[in-house]
N, C-alpha and C positions, 0 to 999 in steps of 0.2 A: 452516584454509582450507576452501574449499567443494569439492564434487564435483558436476559437471554431472549425474551420474546421480541425485543426490538432489533435483534440481529437476524438477518436472513441466513438460511442454511445453504441456499443455492444462489449462484450468480448467473444472470441471464443476459447481461449486456456489458459491453465495454465501450469506452470512447477515448479518443486521443486528441489532445489540443496542445500544440507546441511541445513543451517538455513535461506534459502531464498525461497520465493515463488514469482512468477511473473505471471502477466496476460498479454495477447496479443490481439491485434485486429485480424481480419480475415486473413490479409496478413502476420501477424507475424512481421511486420516492426515497429510497435509501441509497446513498452513494459513498464509496470509499475512494478517495483520490490519493494518488502518489505523485508528488510534484518534484521535479529535478531541481538541483541547485546549480546555477551557472553564473554566480558572482554578480547578480544584479544589484545587491545592496552594499557591496564593498565592505569597508572597515566597520561601518555601523552594524551591519548584519553579522559580521564576524564576532564583534564584542557581545552581541545579544544571543549568540548561539544559533543564529539562523544561517550558518555557513554550511548547511547540509541539506539533504532532501527533506521534504515536508509531507506530513500525512494529514488528511482532512476527512472527517466523518460528517456527513450531512444526512438528516437535518441537524441543525445546531451549529454548523461550521466549527466543530471542535477540532483543534489544530495542535500538532506538536512537530518539532524538528528532530529528525533522527528517531531512534527508539526501536528500530527493528533489530532483533537479535538473530532471528532465523526467518528465511522466506523459502518455501518449497512449493514449486508448481510442478507437480508430477501427475502425469496422465490427466485426469479430470478433477484434480483437487488442488486447491490453493490453501497452504497452511502458513500462518504467520505466528511468530513468537515475539511479543513486544516486551520492552522493559516495563516494570511496574509504573514508572513515571509516565511513559507514553500511554499505557493502558488507562491510567487515571485521567490524563488530559483528554483522551478521546472518549472516555466513559465506555470502554469495552473491556472484556476479559483479556488477560495477557496472552492466552492461547486461542487463536482463531482458526477455524477450518471451514472452508466453503467448497461445495461441489460446483464445478464449472460446467454450466449448460451452454457451451459456446461452440460454434463451428470451428473446425480445425484452423481456418485462416485467422480467426480472432484469438485463438489460443497462442498462435505464433506471434501475433502482435503484442499480446500481453506479456509473453516471455521476454521478448526483445526489449520492451519498454521497461519492465521491472528490473531487468539486468542493468540497463543504462542508468535508470533513476536511482536505484538503491546503492549504486557505487559512485554517485556524484557527491561532491562536497568533501568535508574533512574525513580523513582516513579512520579516525576513531569511532565514527558513526556508521561505517560500513558494516552490515550484518556479519556476524561470525560465521554463519553458514548460509550459503545460497545454493539452491539446486533447482535447475530448470530442465526438466526432462519431459516436456509436454508432448504427448503423441496422441494419435487418434485412438479413441476407445471404442 
């Protein structure tokens, strides 16, 4: 199970590598990665349910494929609603909320990356609700 003390309330950094964007806490020791799906595994990945975006929480490299029901990045807040299965796999609560302590340029990068990543892969894994209205606070 998860511990609320293990989750940061604020995000202080982001990074982007290829088809992945990640957010970090102030220390950089806690990382939540969003990885896009772009058919690298072919039929094997499809059969294993890996034919969609991937979420990874570190430390622990806890991973799941799909599982985001809602993603809202509005002003300086990132809110995620996960399926119970995704929350269990990642060992986080199903409702996550983070204050984004990021410069405007990084907010724009995060918005664009999440929009692309969370709509990659099979259509039934695309979140039911996506809202990206990040603006300067």
